C-alpha positions as CSV (number, residue, x, y, z in Angstrom):
1,M,81.6,58.5,67.6
2,A,84.2,55.8,67.8
3,I,87.4,56.6,69.7
4,K,90.7,56.1,68.0
5,R,92.1,52.6,68.1
6,P,95.9,52.0,68.5
7,T,97.9,50.8,65.5
8,P,100.1,47.7,66.0
9,A,103.2,50.0,66.2
10,E,101.5,52.3,68.9
11,L,100.5,49.3,71.0
12,S,104.0,47.9,70.7
13,A,105.4,51.2,71.9
14,I,103.0,51.3,74.8
15,A,104.0,47.8,75.9
16,T,107.7,48.8,75.7
17,E,107.0,51.9,77.8
18,L,105.4,49.6,80.4
19,N,108.5,47.3,80.4
20,M,106.7,44.4,78.8
21,P,107.7,44.2,75.1
22,L,105.5,42.1,72.9
23,S,106.1,40.1,69.8
24,A,104.2,41.0,66.7
25,E,102.0,38.0,67.1
26,H,101.1,39.0,70.7
27,V,100.5,42.5,69.6
28,G,97.8,41.3,67.2
29,E,96.2,39.1,69.8
30,Y,96.0,41.9,72.4
31,L,94.6,44.3,69.8
32,A,91.8,41.9,69.1
33,L,91.1,41.4,72.8
34,M,91.1,45.1,73.4
35,Q,88.2,45.8,71.1
36,A,85.5,45.0,73.8
37,S,87.1,47.6,76.1
38,F,87.2,50.1,73.3
39,E,83.5,49.6,72.6
40,A,82.8,50.5,76.2
41,Y,84.9,53.7,75.6
42,D,82.7,54.4,72.5
43,L,79.6,54.2,74.7
44,V,81.0,56.6,77.2
45,D,82.0,59.0,74.4
46,E,78.5,59.0,72.9
47,L,76.7,59.9,76.2
48,P,76.4,63.5,77.5
49,D,78.4,64.3,80.6
50,F,76.6,64.1,83.9
51,T,77.3,67.4,85.6
52,P,75.2,69.8,87.7
53,P,72.8,72.1,85.7
54,V,73.4,75.8,85.5
55,R,70.5,77.5,87.3
56,Y,71.3,81.3,87.2
57,P,71.7,83.3,84.0
58,R,74.9,85.0,83.3
59,S,77.1,86.4,80.5
60,A,80.7,85.7,79.7
61,G,81.7,89.1,81.1
62,H,84.9,90.8,80.2
63,R,88.6,91.2,81.1
64,P,88.9,94.5,82.9
65,T,91.2,97.2,81.6
66,A,94.1,98.5,83.6
67,A,92.1,101.6,84.5
68,E,89.3,99.3,85.9
69,N,91.7,97.1,87.7
70,P,94.4,99.2,89.5
71,L,95.4,96.4,91.9
72,G,95.4,93.7,89.2
73,A,93.0,91.9,91.5
74,W,90.3,91.1,88.9
75,Y,90.8,88.4,86.3
76,Q,87.3,88.5,84.8
77,R,84.4,90.7,85.6
78,A,81.0,88.9,85.1
79,E,77.9,89.5,87.2
80,V,75.6,86.6,88.2
81,Q,72.5,87.5,90.3
82,G,71.6,84.9,92.9
83,A,68.2,84.3,94.5
84,S,66.0,87.2,95.3
85,E,66.0,86.3,99.0
86,G,68.4,84.6,101.4
87,P,71.0,85.3,104.1
88,L,73.4,86.8,101.6
89,A,70.9,88.9,99.7
90,G,72.5,92.2,98.6
91,R,76.0,90.9,99.2
92,S,78.6,90.9,96.4
93,V,81.2,88.1,96.0
94,A,84.4,87.5,94.1
95,L,85.6,84.0,93.4
96,K,89.2,82.9,93.4
97,D,90.0,82.0,89.8
98,N,90.4,78.3,90.4
99,I,86.7,78.0,91.1
100,A,84.4,77.0,88.3
101,L,81.8,79.6,87.3
102,A,79.9,78.3,84.3
103,G,80.3,80.3,81.1
104,V,83.0,82.6,82.5
105,A,86.7,82.2,81.7
106,M,88.9,80.6,84.3
107,M,92.7,80.6,84.2
108,N,93.9,79.7,87.7
109,G,96.6,82.4,87.3
110,A,98.4,80.4,84.7
111,A,98.8,81.2,81.0
112,P,98.5,77.5,79.9
113,L,94.9,77.5,81.0
114,E,94.0,80.7,79.2
115,G,90.8,80.2,77.1
116,F,89.3,77.6,79.4
117,V,85.6,78.1,80.2
118,P,83.9,75.9,82.8
119,A,80.6,74.2,81.9
120,F,79.1,74.0,85.4
121,D,79.2,75.9,88.7
122,A,81.3,74.7,91.7
123,T,79.2,73.6,94.7
124,V,80.2,76.7,96.7
125,V,79.1,78.9,93.8
126,S,75.6,77.3,93.7
127,R,75.3,77.7,97.5
128,L,76.3,81.3,97.5
129,L,73.8,82.1,94.7
130,D,71.0,80.1,96.4
131,A,71.7,82.3,99.5
132,G,71.0,85.5,97.5
133,A,74.6,86.6,96.8
134,T,75.6,88.4,93.6
135,I,78.8,87.2,92.1
136,L,80.8,90.1,90.4
137,G,83.6,88.0,88.8
138,K,86.8,86.1,89.2
139,A,89.6,87.3,91.4
140,T,93.2,86.9,90.2
141,C,95.1,84.1,91.9
142,E,98.7,83.0,91.8
143,H,100.1,80.7,89.1
144,Y,98.4,77.4,89.7
145,C,98.1,78.6,93.3
146,L,101.7,77.9,94.0
147,S,102.8,81.1,95.7
148,G,102.3,82.9,99.0
149,G,103.4,86.1,97.3
150,S,101.4,87.9,94.6
151,H,103.9,88.2,91.8
152,T,103.5,84.9,90.0
153,S,100.0,85.4,88.6
154,D,99.3,85.6,84.9
155,P,98.6,88.0,83.4
156,A,100.1,90.4,86.0
157,P,101.0,90.8,89.7
158,V,98.4,91.7,92.3
159,H,99.3,94.8,94.4
160,N,98.8,95.2,98.1
161,P,95.8,97.6,98.8
162,H,97.9,99.3,101.5
163,R,101.0,99.8,99.4
164,H,101.4,99.6,95.6
165,G,104.3,97.4,94.5
166,Y,104.0,95.2,97.6
167,A,102.7,91.6,97.9
168,A,99.0,91.1,98.6
169,G,99.8,87.6,99.7
170,G,98.8,84.4,97.9
171,S,97.6,82.4,96.4
172,S,94.1,84.0,97.0
173,S,95.7,87.3,96.3
174,G,92.9,89.0,94.3
175,S,90.3,87.7,96.7
176,A,91.8,89.4,99.8
177,A,92.7,92.6,97.9
178,L,89.2,93.1,96.5
179,V,87.6,92.6,99.9
180,A,90.2,94.9,101.6
181,V,89.4,97.8,99.3
182,G,85.7,97.3,99.4
183,E,85.2,96.3,95.7
184,V,83.3,93.3,97.0
185,D,81.7,92.4,100.3
186,L,82.9,88.8,100.4
187,A,85.3,86.5,98.6
188,V,86.0,82.8,98.3
189,G,89.6,81.7,98.7
190,G,91.5,78.4,98.6
191,D,94.1,77.1,100.9
192,Q,96.7,74.4,100.5
193,G,99.7,76.0,102.3
194,G,98.2,79.2,103.7
195,S,96.5,80.7,100.6
196,I,93.5,82.1,102.5
197,R,95.3,83.2,105.6
198,I,98.5,84.7,104.1
199,P,96.7,87.2,101.8
200,S,94.3,88.0,104.8
201,S,97.4,88.7,106.9
202,F,99.0,90.9,104.3
203,C,95.8,92.8,103.3
204,G,94.1,93.1,106.7
205,T,91.1,90.8,106.1
206,Y,89.5,87.9,108.0
207,G,90.4,84.6,106.4
208,M,89.1,81.2,107.5
209,K,90.6,77.9,106.5
210,P,88.0,75.5,107.7
211,T,88.4,71.9,108.8
212,H,89.5,69.8,105.9
213,G,86.4,68.7,104.1
214,L,83.9,71.0,105.9
215,V,83.3,73.0,102.7
216,P,83.0,70.9,99.5
217,Y,85.8,71.4,96.9
218,S,83.7,70.1,94.0
219,G,84.2,72.2,90.9
220,I,87.5,73.7,92.1
221,M,90.8,72.9,90.5
222,A,92.8,70.7,92.9
223,I,96.5,70.8,93.8
224,E,96.5,67.8,96.2
225,A,93.3,66.4,97.6
226,T,94.5,65.9,101.1
227,L,95.7,69.5,101.3
228,D,92.8,71.2,99.4
229,H,90.6,73.6,101.4
230,V,88.2,76.4,100.5
231,G,86.8,79.1,102.7
232,P,85.6,82.7,103.2
233,I,87.6,86.0,103.2
234,T,85.7,89.0,104.6
235,R,86.1,92.5,106.2
236,N,84.5,91.5,109.4
237,V,83.9,88.4,111.5
238,R,80.1,88.2,111.2
239,D,80.2,88.1,107.4
240,N,82.8,85.4,107.6
241,A,80.7,83.2,109.9
242,L,77.6,83.8,107.8
243,M,79.4,82.9,104.6
244,L,80.8,79.7,106.1
245,Q,77.4,78.8,107.3
246,V,76.2,79.0,103.7
247,M,79.1,77.1,102.1
248,A,79.6,74.3,104.7
249,G,78.3,70.8,104.5
250,A,78.5,67.7,102.4
251,D,77.5,67.8,98.7
252,G,77.8,64.1,98.0
253,L,80.4,64.8,95.3
254,D,83.7,65.5,97.2
255,P,85.7,62.6,98.6
256,R,87.5,65.0,100.9
257,Q,84.3,65.1,103.0
258,S,83.5,62.5,105.6
259,A,80.4,63.5,107.6
260,P,81.4,67.1,108.1
261,Q,79.9,68.7,111.2
262,V,78.2,72.0,110.4
263,D,77.5,74.4,113.3
264,D,75.5,77.6,113.8
265,Y,78.6,79.8,113.6
266,C,76.8,83.1,114.1
267,S,75.6,81.9,117.5
268,Y,79.2,82.1,118.8
269,L,79.7,85.8,117.9
270,D,78.4,87.4,121.2
271,R,79.7,84.9,123.7
272,G,83.0,86.7,124.5
273,V,86.2,85.1,125.5
274,A,85.9,85.0,129.3
275,G,87.1,81.6,130.4
276,L,88.4,80.5,127.0
277,R,91.8,78.8,127.4
278,I,94.3,80.0,124.8
279,G,97.7,78.5,124.3
280,V,100.4,80.7,122.8
281,L,102.2,78.4,120.5
282,Q,105.9,79.0,121.1
283,E,107.2,77.4,117.9
284,G,105.1,79.9,115.9
285,F,107.2,82.8,117.2
286,S,110.6,81.3,116.4
287,L,110.8,81.0,112.6
288,P,114.2,81.9,111.0
289,N,112.7,85.0,109.3
290,Q,110.5,86.1,112.2
291,D,110.2,89.9,112.3
292,P,110.2,90.9,116.0
293,R,107.8,93.8,115.2
294,V,105.3,91.2,114.0
295,S,105.8,89.2,117.2
296,D,105.3,92.3,119.3
297,S,102.1,93.2,117.5
298,V,100.7,89.7,117.9
299,N,101.8,89.6,121.6
300,Q,99.9,92.9,122.2
301,A,96.8,91.4,120.6
302,I,97.1,88.3,122.8
303,A,97.4,90.6,125.9
304,R,94.1,92.2,124.8
305,L,92.4,88.8,124.6
306,Q,93.7,88.1,128.1
307,A,92.3,91.5,129.3
308,L,89.0,90.5,127.9
309,G,89.0,87.4,130.2
310,A,90.7,84.7,128.2
311,Q,93.1,82.4,130.2
312,V,96.4,82.6,128.4
313,E,99.6,80.6,128.8
314,P,102.4,79.4,126.6
315,V,102.4,76.0,125.1
316,S,105.0,74.0,123.0
317,V,104.0,71.7,120.2
318,P,107.4,70.6,118.6
319,E,105.5,68.8,115.9
320,H,104.4,72.2,114.5
321,G,107.7,72.3,112.6
322,L,107.3,68.7,111.6
323,A,103.9,69.4,110.0
324,G,105.4,72.2,108.0
325,A,108.2,69.9,106.8
326,L,105.7,67.2,105.8
327,W,104.2,69.6,103.3
328,H,107.2,69.1,101.0
329,P,106.9,65.4,100.2
330,I,103.1,65.5,100.4
331,G,102.6,68.7,98.5
332,C,105.3,68.2,95.9
333,E,104.7,64.6,95.0
334,G,101.0,64.9,95.4
335,L,100.7,68.0,93.1
336,I,102.8,66.5,90.3
337,M,100.6,63.4,90.4
338,Q,97.2,65.0,90.7
339,M,97.6,68.5,89.1
340,M,100.2,67.8,86.5
341,H,100.4,64.2,85.5
342,G,96.8,63.8,86.5
343,N,95.8,66.9,84.5
344,G,94.1,68.6,87.4
345,A,92.0,65.6,88.4
346,G,94.1,62.5,89.1
347,F,92.5,59.1,89.6
348,N,91.0,56.8,92.3
349,W,88.3,59.0,93.7
350,K,84.6,59.2,93.2
351,G,83.0,62.5,92.7
352,L,82.5,65.4,90.3
353,Y,85.2,65.6,87.6
354,D,85.6,68.5,85.2
355,V,86.4,66.8,81.9
356,G,86.8,70.1,80.1
357,L,89.4,71.3,82.6
358,L,91.2,67.9,82.4
359,D,91.4,68.3,78.6
360,K,92.7,71.9,78.8
361,Q,95.2,71.1,81.6
362,A,96.7,68.3,79.6
363,G,98.2,71.0,77.3
364,W,100.6,72.2,80.0
365,R,103.2,69.9,78.5
366,Q,103.3,72.0,75.4
367,H,103.6,75.2,77.5
368,A,106.0,74.0,80.2
369,E,108.3,76.9,79.7
370,Q,105.5,79.2,80.8
371,L,105.2,77.6,84.2
372,S,106.3,79.7,87.2
373,A,109.6,79.1,88.9
374,S,107.8,78.2,92.2
375,L,105.7,75.5,90.4
376,K,108.7,74.2,88.6
377,L,110.6,73.9,91.9
378,C,107.8,71.8,93.4
379,M,107.5,69.7,90.3
380,L,111.2,68.9,90.2
381,V,111.2,67.9,93.9
382,G,108.2,65.8,93.4
383,Q,109.3,64.0,90.3
384,F,112.7,63.3,91.8
385,G,110.9,61.7,94.8
386,L,108.8,59.6,92.5
387,N,111.6,58.5,90.2
388,H,114.0,57.5,92.9
389,Y,111.8,56.5,95.8
390,H,108.6,55.4,94.1
391,G,106.4,57.5,96.4
392,R,107.7,56.1,99.7
393,Y,108.3,59.5,101.2
394,Y,104.8,60.7,100.2
395,A,103.4,57.6,101.9
396,K,105.6,57.9,105.0
397,A,104.8,61.7,105.3
398,Q,101.1,60.9,105.2
399,N,101.6,58.5,108.1
400,L,103.6,61.1,110.0
401,A,100.8,63.6,109.3
402,R,98.7,61.6,111.8
403,L,101.4,62.1,114.4
404,A,101.4,65.8,113.8
405,R,97.6,65.9,114.0
406,R,97.7,64.0,117.3
407,A,100.2,66.5,118.7
408,Y,97.9,69.4,117.9
409,D,94.9,67.5,119.2
410,N,96.7,66.9,122.5
411,A,97.4,70.6,122.9
412,L,93.8,71.4,122.0
413,Q,92.6,69.1,124.8
414,R,94.3,71.5,127.2
415,F,93.3,74.6,125.3
416,D,90.3,75.8,123.4
417,L,92.5,77.7,120.9
418,L,96.2,78.0,119.9
419,V,97.4,81.4,118.8
420,L,100.5,82.5,116.8
421,P,101.5,84.9,114.1
422,T,99.8,84.1,110.7
423,T,103.0,85.1,108.9
424,P,106.4,85.8,110.3
425,I,106.7,89.0,108.2
426,I,104.6,91.8,106.8
427,A,104.1,92.2,103.1
428,Q,107.3,92.6,101.1
429,P,108.0,94.4,97.8
430,H,107.4,92.4,94.6
431,P,110.7,91.1,93.2
432,P,112.0,93.2,90.4
433,A,111.6,92.1,86.8
434,G,114.5,90.0,85.7
435,C,115.4,88.9,89.2
436,S,117.1,85.6,89.9
437,I,115.1,82.4,90.3
438,S,116.2,82.3,93.9
439,E,114.7,85.7,94.6
440,Y,111.5,85.0,92.7
441,V,110.9,81.7,94.5
442,G,112.0,83.2,97.8
443,R,109.4,85.9,97.6
444,A,106.8,83.2,96.8
445,L,107.5,80.9,99.7
446,E,109.1,83.0,102.5
447,M,105.9,83.5,104.5
448,I,104.4,80.0,104.8
449,G,106.3,78.8,107.9
450,N,103.3,78.9,110.2
451,T,100.4,78.3,107.8
452,S,101.3,75.1,106.0
453,A,101.1,73.0,109.1
454,Q,97.3,73.2,109.5
455,D,96.9,72.1,105.9
456,I,98.7,68.9,106.8
457,T,96.8,68.4,110.0
458,G,93.4,69.6,108.7
459,H,92.7,71.8,111.8
460,P,90.6,75.0,111.2
461,A,92.7,78.1,111.4
462,M,91.7,81.8,111.0
463,S,93.8,84.9,110.4
464,I,92.4,88.1,111.9
465,P,94.0,91.5,111.5
466,C,95.5,92.6,114.8
467,G,97.7,95.7,114.1
468,L,100.0,97.5,111.7
469,V,103.8,97.5,111.3
470,D,105.2,100.3,109.1
471,G,101.7,100.9,107.8
472,L,101.1,97.3,106.7
473,P,98.7,94.8,108.4
474,V,99.7,92.0,110.8
475,G,97.7,88.9,111.1
476,L,97.1,86.9,114.2
477,M,96.2,83.2,113.6
478,L,93.8,81.2,115.8
479,V,93.8,77.4,115.5
480,A,91.0,75.2,116.9
481,G,90.1,71.5,117.1
482,H,88.5,69.9,114.1
483,H,85.0,71.2,113.5
484,R,85.5,73.9,116.2
485,E,85.2,76.9,113.8
486,G,82.6,78.4,116.2
487,T,85.3,78.8,118.8
488,L,87.5,80.6,116.3
489,Y,84.6,83.0,115.6
490,Q,83.9,83.5,119.3
491,A,87.4,84.8,119.9
492,A,87.7,86.7,116.7
493,A,84.4,88.5,117.3
494,A,85.4,89.5,120.8
495,F,88.7,90.9,119.7
496,E,87.1,92.7,116.8
497,A,84.4,94.3,119.0
498,A,86.9,95.5,121.6
499,H,89.7,96.9,119.4
500,D,90.2,98.7,116.1
501,W,93.2,96.9,114.6
502,R,94.1,99.9,112.4
503,A,94.8,101.9,115.5
504,L,97.0,99.3,117.2
């Protein structure tokens, strides 16, 4: 089928848009010259897309009723049985709803995407199914994943499993909530500013953001390729290590991956922490909204690690704050170019594109009034930066990101791990209906002060539950050198084995 050709008037308008107006004569010449290119487009249009085959049968599933979904944590229920044998045989999994599961609706928490159905499975989905897991459906996530709260998701907020009406954390809100209440054994989350670790902190689960590129992002809706991470959320450390073992490694389709180093993560679980050098990151305890009760809980957990034999001392990394600040030009300008103007894909990378998602996401322009206030804020910042500074601050921030990474690396030459609170606060109430934009956005972004830095530097970071404040979980975050996830599991397993965080 031949693609549409431009009329002379359309081509003239395009030329004017590009600041190179054409005479009528030149319009005609260019139209003639363009035909060879359009014939190539025709050929591309005629051929079937080249995407991974779907290897496990499934149905479209159903949208759960309110009675079936008291936390609002499920977006779509749909069971897919994996291989009959494998390391995850008998384990149930929920997928964050920005992850492609062929034949099952995906909305990424955003009404403009409602009705989209992926045609192929994400790489992590195929790997989980090959390992014997059973997928039970798609977990609700925040609106285009742009919130650390859990009140921005369409069709409805996700509630904290420990206290109804409170944030479950975001943007992998449903993933952590479902694991916490035992509706699934395992869940997959995504992390661009803390979106695996924040809900794990608020819900009391174990959430791993791996080294950037360790787990392939193919088949998952992007926000910004240099920030995109995907990883496991579980109720215990062993399941987390096993799940990462299954998901990690190059797939040949994701340009975020550059020779990722996969390890035997489960082999670290019984090593203990005796002799491990742990640096207490001072900047992580001094955020403007730091709750002293959270600091006390984390410090008590650190003391327990020390009692188990770890060598603990304070360390200062001033660039921790810089890394968090760099998220704004990189995240805001990057997301508006890749996720919005680039329709969820962007350009200039080789790999697996979801053409159907690109087509669906292009419709956001007709539904812009439905976008969440937190996404609108990031888009406004990003577009202003592009309009007035042509991307120079995105570029300079990416350069400075190497400085921030080096500062972490230098500290991690002295220490095996850095430790700090995952979030400065415990879960907060959902903002009331009809609240101001400021309150709505504030509740979406108030908790990211410590977590966004490692998305900039790419270091692996894990939130582990370490105690309760006012009956709500507190998360302790461990940070390691690139591809040192095993050391994170080593410390997390030792702490888990020695202490019941619910009693702390």
